[in-house]
KOLROPA-381089 format. One line per field, with one value per residue: x, y, z of N, C-alpha, C, O in turn; residue in one letter; chain. Coordinates in steps of 0.1 Angstrom, whole numbers. Last residue first. Layout:
BEGIN
n_xx = [X_...]
n_yy = [Y_...]
n_zz = [Z_...]
ca_xx = [X_...]
ca_yy = [Y_...]
ca_zz = [Z_...]
c_xx = [X_...]
c_yy = [Y_...]
c_zz = [Z_...]
o_xx = [X_...]
o_yy = [Y_...]
o_zz = [Z_...]
type = [A_...]
mol = [A_...]
***
This chain:
BEGIN
n_xx = [570_554_555_586_578_564_578_599_582_574_598_605_589_589_615_608_595_607_623_613_603_625_631_609_593_587_557_553_528_504_501_480_477_468_452_468_497_527_532_533_562_578_576_591_614_620_621_647_672_668_680_708_715_725_745_759_768_775_797_810_822_832_853_868_879_900_920_930_951_968_958_951_927_932_941_919_889_864_838_822_799_773_754_731_706_668_636_611_618_650_674_686_707_719_750_759_779_789_821_832_830_801_789_773_756_740_732_725_706_706_707_720_710_727_724_749_752_764_783_800_781_784_823_839_866_891_891_862_871_884_861_844_832_809_789_776_750_740_764_778_772_766_775_763_729_728_708_709_703_697_687_688_697_706_705_698_680_671_673_646_648_666_656_662_687_700_701_682_692_703_689_661_649_652_620_611_626_633_615_612_637_651_667_663_643_650_661_646_629_643_643_625_637_656_688_722_753_787_807_841_857_874_875_893_883_887_863_852_855_827_820_809_784_774_795_785_758_746_749_751_749_766_792_786_770_750_742_737_736_741_750_780_792_808_824_834_851_838_845_847_831_827_807_815_824_830_860_870_867_886_911_912_889_889_884_877_899_922_928_923_934_931_937_950_936_915_906_904_927_937_933_920_916_904_902_873_863_873_892_909_925_954_960_942_922_890_857_832_841_845_831_808_805_804_818_839_837_824_811_808_813_835_848_873_897_931_957_968_956_928_904_871_840_820_784_751_725_705_714_744_764_798_828_859_896_928_947_964_942_920_887_877_881_851_827_794_779_754_746_731_715_697_692_681_655_640_651_640_616_603_611_597_570_567_566_559_566_566_550_524_517_527_542_522_504_514_508_538_551_535_552_536_518_502_515_511_484_485_501_486_468_477_507_532_555_592_608]
n_yy = [1071_1062_1031_1031_1029_1005_981_986_975_949_935_945_926_904_897_895_875_857_855_847_820_809_806_799_767_755_762_766_788_787_790_804_781_763_765_763_748_752_738_715_716_727_704_682_697_689_663_661_676_663_641_656_665_647_636_658_655_629_630_650_635_615_625_636_609_607_632_630_619_644_679_700_706_712_738_752_739_737_740_734_749_748_765_765_779_773_771_786_812_812_810_828_811_799_783_775_757_743_739_716_707_721_740_765_767_792_810_836_854_881_871_847_825_797_776_760_730_712_712_738_753_747_745_762_764_767_751_728_693_664_644_613_586_579_588_572_566_594_613_643_673_674_650_643_654_690_720_745_781_805_842_862_890_922_933_924_891_870_835_812_788_758_723_694_679_653_632_621_627_613_592_588_612_633_639_635_647_678_696_716_732_748_759_745_755_778_776_763_787_812_796_770_742_718_731_723_730_726_726_724_718_733_766_771_798_820_835_821_803_811_830_850_852_874_893_889_902_925_938_937_962_979_966_972_1004_1028_1043_1026_1020_986_963_942_913_898_870_855_861_879_901_919_933_957_973_978_996_990_996_1028_1051_1073_1066_1067_1088_1106_1125_1105_1079_1068_1051_1027_1002_988_994_986_994_1009_992_970_961_947_963_952_955_946_925_920_900_888_914_904_915_899_872_852_819_810_803_817_841_876_895_901_933_961_975_981_979_942_929_920_951_935_936_928_923_935_926_940_929_913_893_896_890_897_900_904_907_893_891_885_859_852_845_846_845_857_875_869_836_836_832_816_832_837_819_835_860_880_911_943_966_953_940_918_932_943_931_903_911_915_889_875_879_878_843_828_810_818_840_824_816_846_835_822_843_849_841_835_853_887_900_892_897_908_922_897_900_927_918_900_914_932_922_942_953_953_986]
n_zz = [534_546_538_546_578_579_567_588_610_603_606_628_645_632_644_675_675_663_682_706_701_698_726_736_736_754_758_720_706_677_646_618_594_560_540_520_524_527_552_544_534_555_573_549_559_588_589_572_586_613_603_598_614_630_617_616_647_650_631_645_665_660_647_668_675_654_659_682_686_708_701_687_694_718_715_699_708_682_657_627_608_580_562_537_516_515_500_499_488_484_496_525_549_580_598_628_650_680_701_724_753_763_737_719_692_669_638_620_608_617_652_667_695_711_736_756_773_800_820_823_836_863_862_837_815_808_781_775_783_759_740_744_744_756_742_720_726_720_702_711_725_748_772_802_803_804_807_785_779_754_731_705_693_696_729_762_768_794_786_786_815_811_799_806_794_766_762_743_714_702_689_693_694_675_671_695_717_705_698_723_720_695_674_658_643_635_610_593_595_577_551_543_528_522_518_511_523_535_566_577_609_626_639_668_697_703_713_729_758_779_797_777_770_781_765_734_738_744_716_688_681_695_681_656_650_634_608_579_548_544_555_575_585_608_622_654_673_687_662_634_605_575_554_521_489_452_448_428_412_420_411_385_366_337_317_290_281_270_290_291_289_319_349_379_408_426_460_478_493_471_445_410_374_343_329_318_331_352_371_401_432_447_454_463_471_480_469_449_422_417_399_380_357_355_336_359_384_391_421_450_474_502_533_551_581_581_575_558_530_540_534_520_504_481_473_457_473_488_510_502_488_488_485_501_499_515_512_544_561_568_568_588_611_620_609_598_595_609_597_608_589_560_544_559_563_543_520_525_530_502_497_510_506_478_480_515_528_554_560_556_584_607_635_667_695_724_753_762_751_755_728_693_665_653_631_613_604_591_571_556_549_535_519_510_483_490_501]
ca_xx = [578_554_544_576_583_558_566_603_589_564_591_619_588_578_613_620_587_595_634_617_592_619_639_609_601_600_569_551_546_509_501_491_469_475_443_462_491_523_528_524_553_576_567_578_608_616_611_636_659_660_666_695_710_709_729_758_762_762_788_810_814_824_847_861_872_892_908_921_939_970_963_965_929_919_952_932_902_869_848_825_808_781_773_727_716_678_651_610_606_640_675_674_705_708_740_752_774_791_809_828_844_818_790_783_758_754_728_737_706_689_695_729_703_721_723_743_747_754_773_806_787_777_809_837_852_883_903_873_863_884_872_844_848_824_797_795_760_742_751_776_780_753_779_767_740_729_718_701_712_690_696_684_702_698_712_704_690_669_678_660_642_666_665_650_674_693_712_675_676_709_697_668_651_664_628_604_616_640_612_602_636_641_665_679_643_639_670_655_625_632_653_622_624_644_679_711_745_777_800_828_853_877_871_892_879_899_874_846_865_834_826_825_793_764_792_796_759_757_746_752_738_759_789_782_781_749_752_731_747_732_754_763_785_798_824_824_858_838_836_849_837_824_810_806_827_822_849_875_866_871_910_912_901_888_878_881_885_915_936_912_931_936_928_949_952_918_918_892_923_935_942_919_924_907_908_880_861_878_882_911_914_947_971_943_931_899_870_835_829_851_845_807_809_792_808_837_831_835_806_813_804_828_836_871_882_917_951_970_972_938_914_883_845_836_799_767_737_705_700_734_750_785_822_853_883_921_939_959_957_927_896_872_889_861_836_802_781_766_746_744_714_695_702_699_664_643_654_658_626_604_614_609_576_564_578_554_566_571_564_531_525_518_546_534_508_516_494_530_552_544_555_539_529_495_512_525_490_474_503_500_460_471_491_528_543_581_610]
ca_yy = [1072_1071_1039_1022_1038_1018_986_990_993_962_938_949_945_907_896_909_892_860_857_861_829_809_811_808_775_751_765_759_786_788_784_811_791_765_761_776_746_757_751_714_714_737_719_683_695_702_673_655_684_679_645_646_675_659_625_653_663_633_620_654_647_613_622_640_614_601_632_638_615_627_665_699_698_698_722_749_749_734_744_725_747_740_762_763_778_780_768_768_806_810_810_827_819_799_798_772_769_739_748_723_712_720_732_761_764_781_805_825_843_872_873_858_823_812_776_772_736_716_701_721_753_740_748_757_762_777_759_739_706_676_653_626_591_577_598_576_561_592_604_634_672_672_662_638_639_678_707_737_773_796_825_849_880_915_932_930_894_883_849_823_800_768_736_707_678_669_635_613_633_621_593_578_605_631_637_631_637_668_685_705_714_752_771_744_743_779_786_759_773_810_800_781_745_722_723_730_722_735_720_735_713_721_758_768_783_814_842_816_810_803_815_847_836_863_891_885_887_920_939_928_959_979_965_960_998_1017_1046_1030_1030_996_966_955_927_904_876_853_852_868_901_905_934_944_972_978_990_997_983_1016_1036_1071_1069_1054_1091_1092_1130_1124_1090_1082_1059_1039_1007_987_997_990_987_1002_1007_976_972_939_958_956_950_958_929_926_901_879_913_904_908_910_887_863_830_807_802_803_826_865_893_895_919_951_972_989_995_954_935_910_943_950_934_936_918_932_916_946_928_926_893_889_891_890_899_899_918_899_902_884_870_848_853_839_856_847_875_878_847_831_839_811_819_846_822_823_853_873_905_937_960_962_948_911_920_945_945_909_906_926_900_872_880_888_849_839_806_808_841_838_811_836_837_823_833_852_848_827_847_875_890_904_885_900_925_902_888_924_926_894_900_942_926_930_959_952_971]
ca_zz = [521_552_537_531_566_582_560_573_610_603_593_620_648_633_627_663_678_661_673_704_700_685_714_741_723_752_767_733_708_694_655_627_601_571_553_518_520_516_552_551_526_546_577_559_548_583_590_571_574_612_608_585_603_634_618_605_636_656_630_628_666_662_635_662_682_657_644_679_690_706_706_686_682_718_722_692_716_691_658_643_614_592_566_550_515_523_500_501_499_478_482_523_541_573_590_615_642_663_693_709_744_767_747_729_700_675_653_624_601_613_643_663_679_710_725_755_759_793_821_817_819_857_872_854_815_818_792_773_786_774_741_744_736_767_751_718_724_736_701_709_714_736_765_793_812_794_808_791_784_765_739_720_697_685_716_755_763_790_787_781_804_820_795_808_802_768_764_759_722_711_689_690_706_677_661_688_715_710_692_717_731_705_690_663_647_642_622_598_600_593_558_544_537_512_521_505_516_532_554_573_602_625_625_656_688_701_701_714_750_766_798_785_765_783_778_746_735_756_731_696_675_696_692_656_650_643_618_592_558_550_540_572_576_605_612_642_663_696_672_637_613_585_565_533_501_465_447_436_410_418_429_395_379_342_332_297_289_265_287_294_274_310_339_368_407_418_451_471_500_484_456_426_388_355_337_310_314_345_367_384_422_439_459_457_476_475_484_457_425_420_404_388_353_360_329_348_384_385_408_442_463_487_521_542_573_582_583_569_531_532_541_522_516_480_479_456_475_472_507_516_485_489_473_500_501_515_500_537_555_574_562_569_605_609_617_602_578_608_595_607_601_567_542_557_577_554_522_515_541_517_490_508_519_481_473_500_513_550_562_549_571_603_626_658_679_713_748_760_741_762_737_704_669_661_643_617_612_603_583_563_561_548_521_520_489_484_506]
c_xx = [572_564_545_561_584_564_561_590_591_572_584_612_597_576_598_619_600_591_618_626_600_608_632_624_603_606_581_559_543_524_504_491_484_475_456_452_477_508_528_528_541_560_564_566_596_609_607_625_647_660_660_682_704_710_716_739_756_757_770_797_805_814_835_850_863_878_899_907_926_952_964_970_946_926_943_942_912_887_855_841_810_796_769_746_726_700_659_625_611_631_660_682_690_704_733_745_765_776_801_818_840_830_803_782_770_753_741_729_717_690_704_716_707_718_717_736_741_757_763_797_792_775_801_823_848_873_889_881_868_870_867_852_844_839_809_798_776_752_753_767_782_762_772_774_746_732_717_713_706_701_693_690_692_700_702_708_693_681_669_661_651_654_661_658_665_678_707_690_678_699_710_681_658_663_649_611_615_634_623_603_627_640_658_676_659_645_661_667_636_635_652_634_630_636_665_699_731_768_793_820_840_871_877_884_882_902_882_855_861_845_832_826_806_775_786_799_776_758_756_749_740_747_772_785_776_759_755_741_739_744_745_765_775_800_808_828_850_845_837_847_840_833_814_813_812_822_844_861_870_862_893_906_900_899_881_879_890_905_932_920_916_928_928_932_959_932_917_899_906_923_930_926_924_906_909_895_871_872_883_896_911_933_962_955_939_908_873_845_844_838_851_826_809_800_800_823_832_828_821_810_809_819_830_855_880_906_934_962_974_945_925_896_862_835_803_776_748_717_701_721_743_776_806_834_873_904_934_955_951_940_908_883_891_874_843_812_796_772_757_741_730_704_700_699_675_649_655_663_638_618_617_613_590_571_582_567_558_576_571_544_531_528_533_535_517_511_499_514_540_544_537_545_537_508_506_524_499_475_497_501_472_470_486_513_537_567_592]
c_yy = [1077_1080_1051_1029_1033_1027_1001_994_992_976_947_944_950_924_908_909_903_880_863_863_848_820_819_812_785_755_760_763_778_780_791_796_794_778_759_775_759_755_761_729_718_733_721_693_692_707_682_661_674_681_652_642_669_665_642_638_667_648_623_643_653_620_615_635_627_601_620_635_624_623_652_680_693_695_712_734_746_740_737_729_741_742_757_760_779_767_776_764_795_806_809_819_818_813_793_785_766_750_742_732_713_719_737_751_761_778_791_825_831_857_883_864_840_815_793_771_749_726_706_711_745_745_743_754_757_775_768_744_714_685_662_638_610_583_594_586_560_574_602_627_659_675_662_649_638_666_699_727_759_784_817_844_874_902_922_929_909_887_858_832_804_778_746_719_691_666_648_625_636_628_602_578_591_618_629_628_628_652_672_697_709_729_763_749_737_767_780_763_766_794_802_786_760_729_728_722_732_727_724_725_719_712_744_757_782_803_836_823_812_811_805_832_839_851_877_885_879_904_933_928_944_968_967_957_983_1008_1032_1034_1033_1007_978_964_934_913_885_865_847_855_883_904_922_944_962_975_991_984_995_1009_1027_1058_1068_1058_1079_1092_1116_1121_1095_1082_1074_1051_1020_996_996_985_995_1004_996_989_980_950_948_954_958_951_936_934_913_885_898_904_915_902_902_869_836_820_799_811_821_851_881_891_914_935_961_986_999_966_948_919_936_940_947_928_926_925_920_935_928_925_903_893_884_897_894_904_907_907_902_897_869_862_849_846_847_847_862_876_857_837_843_822_809_841_827_833_841_859_892_919_951_961_959_928_917_942_950_919_908_920_916_881_883_890_867_846_815_802_830_838_811_827_831_828_833_842_855_828_833_866_896_896_893_895_919_904_888_913_929_906_902_926_931_932_942_952_966]
c_zz = [507_538_537_528_555_574_567_571_598_603_588_606_636_631_628_647_675_664_658_699_698_686_701_729_724_739_765_743_724_697_667_640_614_581_561_532_524_518_539_550_535_537_569_563_544_569_589_572_567_595_610_591_591_623_624_605_624_651_637_627_653_663_639_657_675_664_646_667_685_701_701_691_675_702_724_703_701_695_678_645_624_593_579_548_537_521_509_505_505_489_479_503_530_561_580_609_629_661_680_707_730_764_752_742_706_689_658_641_609_611_632_650_675_691_719_742_760_777_815_815_813_838_861_855_829_821_803_780_781_769_758_748_737_752_764_732_722_739_721_710_704_724_751_785_796_806_802_795_792_767_754_720_709_684_711_739_763_779_785_784_797_806_806_812_798_784_773_766_739_717_699_688_701_691_662_675_708_708_693_709_726_707_697_674_660_652_637_609_600_597_576_556_536_520_519_511_518_527_552_566_595_613_622_649_672_697_692_706_728_758_794_791_772_779_786_759_742_755_740_710_686_695_702_672_657_646_630_604_570_550_537_558_576_595_608_633_652_685_676_651_621_594_571_540_510_476_463_437_415_414_428_404_387_353_341_310_294_269_278_295_279_294_329_356_390_408_440_461_493_495_465_436_399_366_342_313_310_328_353_379_406_431_454_458_467_482_473_466_437_424_405_392_372_366_340_341_371_389_405_425_453_480_514_535_560_572_586_578_548_537_537_528_518_496_479_462_468_463_492_509_501_485_483_493_500_511_503_519_544_575_571_563_591_608_607_610_584_597_601_609_599_586_547_553_571_565_539_520_537_530_498_507_521_494_477_491_510_539_557_547_559_588_615_645_673_700_730_754_744_752_745_718_679_674_655_631_619_611_599_572_566_558_534_517_495_490_497]
o_xx = [579_565_536_558_573_558_554_588_583_569_584_618_596_570_598_623_600_587_620_636_594_604_633_624_602_616_588_569_537_528_509_480_494_471_454_445_480_503_529_522_538_551_552_555_590_602_595_618_639_650_648_673_699_701_705_730_749_746_759_786_795_802_827_839_850_868_889_895_914_942_960_980_950_929_947_948_909_896_846_851_801_804_762_752_728_704_655_627_616_634_658_693_684_700_737_737_764_766_808_808_850_839_811_776_778_749_749_725_718_680_709_718_698_723_707_743_729_769_752_801_790_768_806_814_854_868_880_877_880_862_856_850_841_852_814_808_785_759_761_758_786_757_773_779_741_736_708_724_699_706_686_698_689_705_693_719_681_693_660_651_663_653_651_665_663_668_711_688_677_702_721_687_658_673_656_610_617_636_623_595_628_642_655_682_660_650_667_676_636_646_657_633_639_625_663_699_729_773_787_826_829_877_887_884_876_912_886_856_866_844_839_835_814_775_792_807_779_759_768_747_730_738_768_782_765_752_767_748_734_756_743_775_763_810_798_837_853_845_837_848_836_842_805_824_803_820_847_852_873_849_888_894_891_911_876_871_901_897_937_916_905_916_924_923_967_937_916_891_900_914_918_927_927_898_919_900_876_873_892_888_912_932_964_959_946_905_869_843_856_827_860_831_811_799_791_816_829_817_826_806_814_818_825_854_890_907_926_963_980_945_933_897_865_831_799_778_754_717_698_722_738_780_806_830_877_898_934_965_940_946_907_888_899_881_844_811_806_764_769_736_737_697_701_708_682_650_663_675_647_627_627_621_596_578_593_576_549_585_583_549_539_539_529_523_523_518_491_508_535_537_531_541_546_507_505_527_499_471_501_502_473_470_494_509_536_566_582]
o_yy = [1077_1092_1056_1033_1027_1033_1009_1006_1000_986_953_948_963_931_919_918_915_890_870_869_857_827_831_824_789_751_761_769_781_769_802_792_787_788_754_785_763_764_773_732_729_741_722_694_699_716_686_665_678_685_652_641_672_673_645_635_677_651_621_647_661_617_609_637_626_595_621_636_623_623_650_673_687_684_702_724_736_743_732_726_740_740_763_755_789_755_788_754_796_798_803_822_807_824_785_794_756_751_736_731_711_725_746_753_754_786_784_832_820_849_893_861_847_810_799_764_750_726_705_701_742_739_737_760_747_782_775_741_711_686_665_641_617_583_599_592_550_572_605_632_660_681_653_658_635_669_697_726_760_779_821_841_881_899_915_923_910_885_857_839_801_777_742_723_695_659_651_626_647_634_599_568_583_616_623_617_616_646_662_688_697_720_769_745_728_768_778_757_761_791_796_782_762_723_739_709_743_716_729_716_719_702_744_745_789_797_839_819_806_822_796_824_830_840_870_876_869_896_935_917_941_966_960_946_982_998_1030_1025_1045_1005_979_969_931_921_878_871_839_843_875_916_912_953_954_972_998_972_1002_1012_1017_1059_1062_1054_1077_1094_1116_1112_1095_1087_1085_1060_1022_994_1007_977_1004_1015_984_995_989_946_945_942_970_942_936_943_913_880_899_895_927_891_913_867_828_828_794_823_822_855_877_883_924_929_954_995_1010_967_956_911_943_927_958_916_933_922_912_937_919_919_897_905_872_908_883_915_901_911_912_908_860_872_837_855_836_849_854_874_857_841_852_819_801_850_826_844_838_850_893_914_952_955_971_932_911_948_956_920_914_926_924_884_890_900_871_854_811_794_832_837_804_830_820_826_844_833_863_818_825_869_906_884_900_891_924_896_882_912_932_902_905_926_934_942_933_951_973]
o_zz = [497_535_530_517_557_565_560_572_593_596_577_596_635_624_624_640_674_658_648_702_693_677_696_725_712_733_775_739_734_693_665_643_618_575_572_534_535_511_539_539_531_535_567_559_535_567_589_563_559_589_610_583_581_624_621_597_622_652_632_623_654_664_631_660_677_661_640_666_686_708_689_688_665_698_730_698_694_686_686_639_633_584_588_538_544_523_511_512_516_498_469_499_529_564_572_614_622_669_671_713_723_769_750_752_700_698_651_650_605_610_637_639_678_680_721_735_764_774_821_810_801_830_852_850_833_830_798_791_778_760_764_760_727_752_774_733_722_749_729_717_693_715_744_792_785_817_793_790_802_757_764_711_719_673_717_738_764_783_777_785_798_793_812_821_787_785_785_778_746_727_703_686_710_697_654_669_710_697_687_710_723_699_707_684_667_663_648_615_611_602_585_568_528_522_515_510_523_524_561_560_601_608_615_652_664_693_680_694_719_754_799_788_774_785_794_763_749_764_742_715_692_704_711_677_662_645_632_608_570_551_525_552_577_595_604_638_643_688_667_652_616_594_573_537_508_475_473_430_408_413_437_406_395_352_352_313_300_261_278_302_274_291_324_356_388_403_441_453_497_502_463_439_399_368_349_306_299_317_345_383_402_426_459_470_460_491_463_470_436_427_398_384_378_377_336_340_366_396_412_417_444_480_516_533_558_559_590_591_553_548_529_523_517_498_479_458_478_451_486_504_509_479_483_500_496_521_494_513_538_585_580_552_587_603_595_615_577_594_597_619_589_594_544_559_580_576_546_524_544_535_499_516_530_496_480_496_502_537_557_536_553_583_613_640_672_698_724_751_736_742_741_718_674_686_666_641_629_622_611_584_577_570_543_512_487_502_499]
type = [X_X_X_X_X_X_X_X_X_X_X_X_X_X_X_X_X_X_X_X_X_X_X_X_X_X_X_X_X_X_X_X_X_X_X_X_X_X_X_X_X_X_X_X_X_X_X_X_X_X_X_X_X_X_X_X_X_X_X_X_X_X_X_X_X_X_X_X_X_X_X_X_X_X_X_X_X_X_X_X_X_X_X_X_X_X_X_X_X_X_X_X_X_X_X_X_X_X_X_X_X_X_X_X_X_X_X_X_X_X_X_X_X_X_X_X_X_X_X_X_X_X_X_X_X_X_X_X_X_X_X_X_X_X_X_X_X_X_X_X_X_X_X_X_X_X_X_X_X_X_X_X_X_X_X_X_X_X_X_X_X_X_X_X_X_X_X_X_X_X_X_X_X_X_X_X_X_X_X_X_X_X_X_X_X_X_X_X_X_X_X_X_X_X_X_X_X_X_X_X_X_X_X_X_X_X_X_X_X_X_X_X_X_X_X_X_X_X_X_X_X_X_X_X_X_X_X_X_X_X_X_X_X_X_X_X_X_X_X_X_X_X_X_X_X_X_X_X_X_X_X_X_X_X_X_X_X_X_X_X_X_X_X_X_X_X_X_X_X_X_X_X_X_X_X_X_X_X_X_X_X_X_X_X_X_X_X_X_X_X_X_X_X_X_X_X_X_X_X_X_X_X_X_X_X_X_X_X_X_X_X_X_X_X_X_X_X_X_X_X_X_X_X_X_X_X_X_X_X_X_X_X_X_X_X_X_X_X_X_X_X_X_X_X_X_X_X_X_X_X_X_X_X_X_X_X_X_X_X_X_X_X_X_X_X_X_X_X_X_X_X_X_X_X_X_X_X_X_X_X_X_X_X_X_X_X_X]
mol = [A_A_A_A_A_A_A_A_A_A_A_A_A_A_A_A_A_A_A_A_A_A_A_A_A_A_A_A_A_A_A_A_A_A_A_A_A_A_A_A_A_A_A_A_A_A_A_A_A_A_A_A_A_A_A_A_A_A_A_A_A_A_A_A_A_A_A_A_A_A_A_A_A_A_A_A_A_A_A_A_A_A_A_A_A_A_A_A_A_A_A_A_A_A_A_A_A_A_A_A_A_A_A_A_A_A_A_A_A_A_A_A_A_A_A_A_A_A_A_A_A_A_A_A_A_A_A_A_A_A_A_A_A_A_A_A_A_A_A_A_A_A_A_A_A_A_A_A_A_A_A_A_A_A_A_A_A_A_A_A_A_A_A_A_A_A_A_A_A_A_A_A_A_A_A_A_A_A_A_A_A_A_A_A_A_A_A_A_A_A_A_A_A_A_A_A_A_A_A_A_A_A_A_A_A_A_A_A_A_A_A_A_A_A_A_A_A_A_A_A_A_A_A_A_A_A_A_A_A_A_A_A_A_A_A_A_A_A_A_A_A_A_A_A_A_A_A_A_A_A_A_A_A_A_A_A_A_A_A_A_A_A_A_A_A_A_A_A_A_A_A_A_A_A_A_A_A_A_A_A_A_A_A_A_A_A_A_A_A_A_A_A_A_A_A_A_A_A_A_A_A_A_A_A_A_A_A_A_A_A_A_A_A_A_A_A_A_A_A_A_A_A_A_A_A_A_A_A_A_A_A_A_A_A_A_A_A_A_A_A_A_A_A_A_A_A_A_A_A_A_A_A_A_A_A_A_A_A_A_A_A_A_A_A_A_A_A_A_A_A_A_A_A_A_A_A_A_A_A_A_A_A_A_A_A_A_A]
***
């Protein structure tokens, strides 16, 4: 892990429960290149990282190239239907194998045509017959762990022994009223936002900004939220009631889609906002779920993926497309309103006069992440010092 200043570590050490007494993360966490380098190692290359909805990989051979913690990966669906994650680098001379998304029967290096199966094994290596002791079995793609839970995909880059169920704890149990695993992604959007990745995820998980930032669009739909739940696992979650649906603008409430099958009682009249650490967050509403991934590009820029999901029966029903467009319009409006204020927040964080703040009573999930992040970074820092 990159060396961090003692001033930063001391500031991070003050971020601890209870949230009513804790400062926020120090501004350096949102602007400094050395902090980003350290968190790539401590946060993204350790433990499990959510990479969105698993239905991105629907068929054998479906793949996506992405970067986690500075490590180029390719995630794909193998011939048996399993999800696989490999280093996106050829075992010959390191060329990047795949770009973007697509479907391939095999992975072929564009440089010298080394060819790999969907299970990562080396199937062909032209003109290598002269190489003394060359063993194709020992030159398959470097593999990482990949798992699916509740319809989400997760990868783990380190060799840690912890399984994904231990990492997630009771996340699936907390969300049992919602049929998360069977929800289908109807729309996916990718974009770049000019703020630190943590700022983007924080704003999604607090109610404090709703009247200021979203007062003219959908902020009035949301009522006073419950306290954040006690969570056993690497996540934070909070339920809040709504007048109508949180998935639509205030002016579009009469165009709501049917509630998810099996959803009853108070769960039908609100939204549960959840942050699966470190970089995936989602809102489970009555009729829809919207998901965000935010991964760092630089201290002040992040790559964002937004997915909007519905039950299959809802998607297949007559009139879905017209009504769904209203949901997408609400999501796009929220994104643009948040983007404007987040980029202003990022600009303010660059000031040498910026200081640690305090948490509002409407920001318990932001505080919970801050506590997890601070402990994760400090633990990694202590391990590095001992090493």
